[in-house]
N, C-alpha and C positions, 0 to 999 in steps of 0.2 A: 292545373285540375283544381274545382272548386273545393274549398274549404267543408269541412264535413260537421252535423255537429256531433261526433266526436268526440274528432281534435278538441272543437271548446270546450266539451267534458273536460278532459286531461287538462287543459291548459288552466282549466277553472278550479282542478281537484277536487270534483266532483262526478257524481253518478252522472249516464246518461240520459236517463229520467228526468235528474232533476235540471243537467241544462235545457230541456225540452221545457220543464213545466216553467222555466225562466220566460222563453218566450210565448207560449200556448196561454198558460194559468199562470202569473205572474205575481196574484194577489195570495196564491200559496205558499209564497218562501220568502221567507227571514229578509229583510231589506238586505242585508250585507251577501246575502247569496246571489239574489238576485244578481247584484251589482258587480259581484266579482265575477259571474257568467257574461252578464253584459259588457264588462272591459275585458275580457279576454277574445268574443265575440269582435269585438270590435279591433282588437288589436291584430286579427287574424285573418279582418275584414270578409268576416261569415255575418248575415242577415236574415232575416227570417225568409225573406222571399227571394233568398239567393238559394235556400235548400230545394227549390226548386220542383217539388216534391206533389205529384198529382195526386189527384184522389183516388181512390186505388179498390178494389172488391177483394177480401182476406180471408182465409179460413180459418179458424183455428179447430185442430182435432183433439180432443181428448180420449184418457180413458173409462172415467166415469165421472161424466158433469154432475151428478147428485154429491161428488163427495165434496168437502166445504173449499178443501184446497182448490181444486181447478175451479170451484164456485170463483174463489175469491179472485184467480188471475183470468177468468173469464170478465167481470166486474172491472178490473182495472184497464183489462184491453180495450175494452167499450168504451171508461170511460176516455182515456185516452184518444183511441176512432173518432170520437164524436170533436172534437176541438181539431183536425180534420177533416172531421166530413165524410171518414174513410166508410166501407160498409162491410159489416162483418157477418159470415157465416160459421155457424157449432155443429158441431159432427163430433157425437158420442159414441163411440166405438166398442163402448160396454165390455170394455179389456179382451177382446178379438183380435191377434192379430192380424189373420185372413181379414176380417170387414177392416182394419189401419188401412191394411194393404190394397184392397179393391175403392176404398176411399183417393186415396192419393194419387193412382191412377184416373179417376174420375177427374180428380178437380183440375189437372193439367189444362183442362181449357174451360175451365168457370171461375176459374180468378185468378188474379195477379200474385200470388203468392201465397207461403200457408206457412203456418205456426204450427209446429206439432210436440205436445206438450208429453212429455214422460212414453216415449214412446214401447210398444209393447211386441215392435218387429225387429229382425238383424238390421243391422248396419246395412248392408248389402241389396237385400230386399226392397229397403226405404229409398235406395240409390235408385234401381233400380223402375221402382213405382212413380217416384217422384219426376224424373226424366231432367230435362231442364226449366225444369220450376222453380222459381225463386221459395228457399226454404232457410228457416229458423228454425231450428232444434231446441227446446224447454228442458232442462234434465235429462242431457242424453248429449254423450262427447262423440258425434259424427267427423269425422273428417273431411268432408267434404262439404259441411255448410256451415253458417257462423252459427255457435250457442251460448244459452246463457244457464249457468249450473247455480242453483240456487242449493249453496253449499251448508251442511250443518257440523263442519268442519269445526270450527269454532268452539258452537256449540257443546258439542259433543264432548270435548276434551276439558271443558269447562265441567263437564259433565258427572265425569270420570275422579278430575281433582275433586268435585262438591261429595259423590256417594264415598271416595279413599276417606277425606276428614270427618267423615260420619265417624267409618269407622266400618267400610263392608267393605270386606274382601271377597265377595262371590259373586254374582250378576248374569243375569240370562239373556241374554237377546233373541227380543223376537222379531225375526226377519218380515220384509212386506211383499211381492210378487215377485218369485225368482226372474221374471224379465226386467226388472224394472232397475235401472241404472241406481238409483239414488238407494236402492235395497242393497246391491252389490259395492255399491262404496260407503255406505255406512259400514256392513257387515264385516269389508275388510278395517275401517277404521276401527271398529271395537274392537277389537282381535289384537290390532298392532296397539292398543290403551292396554285393552285389559294385561300383556306384555309388560307395559310399561309401568302401569302403575302394581304388576304382580295379584291381580286379581283374578282369580279362578271362572273363567268363562264359558258357560255352558249356550249354545245355538241352539233352537228349536226347528222346527221344520216353516215352511213357509207358507205365510197366511197372505187370506187376501186385507187388500188396506181399508178392513172397515170394523166397527163396533164387533161384527160375527167371527170378522180373523180373529180380534181380540178373544173374547169368548169361547173361541176352538183351541187356543192356544194356553188357558189357563190351567187347567188339568198338567201339561205339560210343565208350568212355570210352578206350580204346587210341589208335581215330584221331582224338581232339578233338585233344589235344597238350595237355593241362594236366597240372598239378604235385598237385593234388589233386580228391580227388573228396565231396562232401556229397548223401549217399544220401538217399531217403525214409521208409527207419527203417533197424534195422540187418540184417534177414534181406534185403534188396534190398544192403545196405554188403556183406554178407557172400559175397551169391552175387557182385557186383563181385568182391570181391577174387579168388574162388575161378577166374574166369573169366579176368580177366586172370593170370593163376598159368599157367594154359592156355597164353596167347598168348604164355608167357613172360617174362611183367611182374611183380614183386615190392613188396610193399607192407612196410615204408614207402621201402624205396631208390630206386624210380622212381615213385611214387605216393601219398600220402596218404588217407586214408580215414576220413572221421566217417560216421556212422551217430546214428538218432535214434530214440529210445525206452530205451536200456540196457538190455535183456534182460538175466538171466541168462547166457545165453552170450557177450554180448560182453566181460564178465569173463574168463571161462575161454577164447577163444580163442586162438590162438597167431599173431602177437603178441596181444595182449587191444587188442579194438575201443573205439577213441575215439567216443565218441559221449554223445549230447544225451538225460541224464536227462530223462525226463516223467515226472510221478504220476501214474500209473496204477490203483494202487489205491485214492487219496485219489478220484478223479475218479471212478472208481465207488463210493465211502461215497456221497459228494458229491452225485451224480446220483440218487443210492437214499431220500436225504433231502428232495429236492429233492420226489419223485416222494409220498411219505407224507405232507409237507405238502398239495400239490395233492391230493391225495385225502381229504385232511381237511380241505378246503375255507380252509385257512387262505393266508396272502400270501407270495406267493415274489416273488423278485426279478424283473424285467422284463429288466434287463439281464443276459447271459452272466456265471456267474462264471468266474474266470480260475485253472485251474491252473499254476504255474512250471514253470519246468526249468532245469536248471546241466547245464556240460559237462563230462565227466569224460573226464580225457585218460589215454590210455592208449599202446599201443607202435603203430600204424598212424599217427600224424602224426611227421613229421622235416623236416629240410628240404629243398628239394630237390635229389635227385639225393646225399641222404648214404647214404653206405657203413659199415654198423657191422661 
């Protein structure tokens, strides 16, 4: 069996996206990293031409194309696809599971493969709808296809340690859509970390993954009595902050706020939003590499591939009741 790019990446100790870049866009890599990948490829007998990947047409299905997270994913996949001259079709399901199901069924005869980002449809319905069409899932653990998880676990652990060190002993978690894997994972981990750090945790109702979702949650956050907030994502965090301001509560003097994703807007907000940085472009590039291997009939990892995270501390976190 021919050596795969995944095996080269493992041998070189780099991500699949980095290994791909060493062949498709080498100038973007530091020389030592590029040379390490090339040495591993030579040792394993892998060459770019041996990949045997033909040009393909693939679809990317997202629940909300207007969300900056998915916009970043789409951009990273378009950039990666261009180097292989692959054609990409974008489908926005507008958070409707039924539309997602209909789209997957219709794509069976239209494309060579699908990347399904943050599905809102139940796993068994996804499997039934996609049939035998090659599928890669982003932020979903499906046992019938390869997946990439843009995990916030490490950054969330750092967030709890950071808040505890500042003196916070009560925290409200604002979850996103109930059907999203990342909502379930982040809420479960927040519960686990609250026990570990002896922090009183309040979880408010599920919200849209948007600024409006955060605005809707602000009153519940204000009435919780917590001194800190961890939001499902940056947009929700900024919505909570704006809603609290309307209620006469200010960040970080009254409440500290942490988001997840570390969008560009987090750095330029006032004050700058403390956020868990998730590897969004890396996740998109990795998903496309998996799909090209899958379509080419190559071996792909059965276990989900994890993208790590890191807490970025800015101005929205401080000691409880601190006044500047």
